[in-house]
C-alpha positions in Angstrom: 7.4 12.0 5.2 5.4 14.3 2.7 1.9 12.9 1.7 -0.6 14.8 -0.4 -4.0 15.1 1.0 -6.3 12.9 -1.3 -9.9 12.2 -1.5 -11.5 9.5 0.7 -10.8 6.0 -0.6 -8.3 7.2 -3.1 -5.4 4.6 -3.8 -2.1 5.5 -2.8 0.4 5.2 -5.4 3.9 6.3 -4.4 6.0 8.1 -7.0 9.4 8.1 -5.2 11.7 5.6 -3.4 11.0 6.2 0.4 7.5 7.3 0.2 5.6 5.6 3.0 1.8 5.3 4.0 1.4 4.8 7.8 -1.6 4.5 9.8 -4.2 2.2 11.3 -6.0 -0.6 9.2 -9.6 0.0 9.1 -10.7 -2.2 6.3 -9.8 -5.1 4.1 -11.1 -5.4 0.8 -10.8 -8.7 -0.7 -13.6 -8.2 -3.4 -11.2 -5.8 -5.5 -11.0 -6.6 -9.1 -6.9 -6.9 -8.9 -6.7 -8.5 -5.4 -6.8 -7.4 -1.8 -6.6 -3.8 -0.8 -6.1 -2.5 2.8 -8.2 0.6 3.9 -5.8 2.8 5.9 -6.6 5.9 8.1 -3.5 8.2 8.3 -2.8 10.3 11.5 -4.0 13.2 9.4 -7.2 11.6 9.1 -7.0 10.4 5.4 -8.7 7.3 4.2 -6.5 5.7 1.7 -6.4 2.3 -0.1 -3.2 0.1 -0.9 -2.6 -0.2 -4.5 -3.2 -3.9 -5.9 0.5 -4.7 -6.8 1.2 -8.3 -6.5 4.5 -7.8 -4.5 2.5 -5.8 -1.9 -0.3 -8.0 -1.7 2.0 -10.9 -0.5 3.3 -8.6 2.2 0.1 -7.5 3.7 -1.5 -10.9 3.9 -1.0 -10.8 7.6 -2.7 -7.5 8.3 -5.6 -7.1 10.6 -8.0 -4.5 11.3 -7.0 -2.0 14.4 -3.4 -2.8 13.7 -0.7 0.2 13.0 0.9 -0.4 9.5 3.8 1.1 7.7 4.4 0.5 4.0 7.3 2.1 2.2 7.9 2.2 -1.3 11.8 0.6 -2.0 11.9 0.9 -5.8 11.2 -0.7 -9.0 12.3 -4.3 -10.1 12.7 -4.6 -14.1 10.1 -6.6 -15.8 11.2 -10.1 -16.6 9.5 -10.1 -19.7 9.7 -7.7 -22.7 6.7 -5.4 -22.7 5.6 -5.9 -19.0 5.6 -3.2 -16.6 8.4 -3.0 -13.7 7.5 -4.4 -10.3 7.1 -1.8 -7.6 8.6 -3.2 -4.3 7.6 -2.3 -0.8 8.8 -2.9 2.9 5.7 -3.5 5.2 5.8 -3.3 9.0 2.9 -4.5 11.2 2.5 -3.8 14.9 2.2 -7.5 16.6 
C-alpha cells in the first residue's frame, strides 16, 4: 500500500484501482455540502476525510467512531447519462 502524506483534513482521492485507506474512524461529518464524510486516522498518523462519492456514502453508513475501517477503490462504472462523470466504486470493510 502506497499512500501520500497529505495535510490534515485533506480528502483522500484514489487515482488507481486497488488504492486503499485504512485506519480508525475518528469522526463523522454529516454537515458536509455533498453528504457524509468520515474522518480517518491512518497508522502513520495522517488525518484524512473520505470523499463524498455517492457509492461510498452508501457503504460507510454503518461506520462508528473508534472502528477500524478499510476502504478500497475498485474502479469506475461508466456514467449512465452522457455528460455525467463516471461513478467511483469502493469496497468497505469495518471491524464489528
